C-alpha positions in Angstrom: 0.0 0.0 0.0 1.4 3.4 -1.0 1.3 6.4 1.2 2.6 10.0 1.0 4.7 11.5 3.8 6.3 14.9 4.0 8.6 16.7 6.4 10.3 20.0 6.8 13.8 21.0 7.9 14.7 24.3 9.3 17.6 26.5 8.2 20.9 25.0 9.3 19.6 21.4 9.5 21.6 18.7 7.8 19.7 17.3 4.9 21.0 13.7 5.1 20.7 13.6 8.9 17.2 14.9 8.7 16.2 12.3 6.1 17.8 9.5 8.2 15.9 10.6 11.3 12.6 10.9 9.4 13.1 7.5 7.9 13.9 5.9 11.2 11.0 7.6 13.0 8.5 6.4 10.4 10.0 2.9 9.9 10.4 3.5 6.2 11.9 0.5 4.4 11.4 1.6 0.8 10.7 5.1 -0.6 11.0 7.5 -3.5 11.4 11.3 -3.4 8.7 12.7 -5.6 9.7 16.4 -5.3 11.4 18.9 -3.1 11.6 22.6 -2.5 14.2 24.4 -0.4 17.6 25.8 -0.1 21.2 24.6 0.6 24.4 26.2 1.7 26.6 23.6 0.0 25.9 20.9 -2.6 27.6 18.0 -4.3 26.5 16.3 -7.5 27.9 13.0 -8.7 27.4 12.6 -12.4 26.0 9.1 -13.2 27.3 9.1 -16.8 31.0 9.6 -15.9 33.2 6.6 -15.8 35.6 8.1 -13.3 32.8 9.0 -10.8 33.3 12.7 -11.4 31.5 15.0 -9.0 31.2 18.8 -8.5 31.1 20.6 -5.2 29.7 24.0 -4.5 29.7 26.2 -1.4 27.1 29.0 -1.8 23.4 29.5 -1.3 21.2 27.4 -3.6 17.5 27.0 -4.1 15.8 23.7 -5.0 12.7 23.9 -7.1 10.6 21.1 -8.7 10.9 21.1 -12.5 
């Protein structure tokens, strides 16, 4: 049975830690992120199509918007 859950982080919260805590609190075993909106102060993207596992890192203010 599918269900939809949502949560909010406050400025300065760690994204991965917040997700891990939310997953543990809600006993989530399998999930998909449908969309997100927010901001980050640093970001890292690992490009899936790069054979050397290339990634880029940024330290700045970023906004996340659903496309």
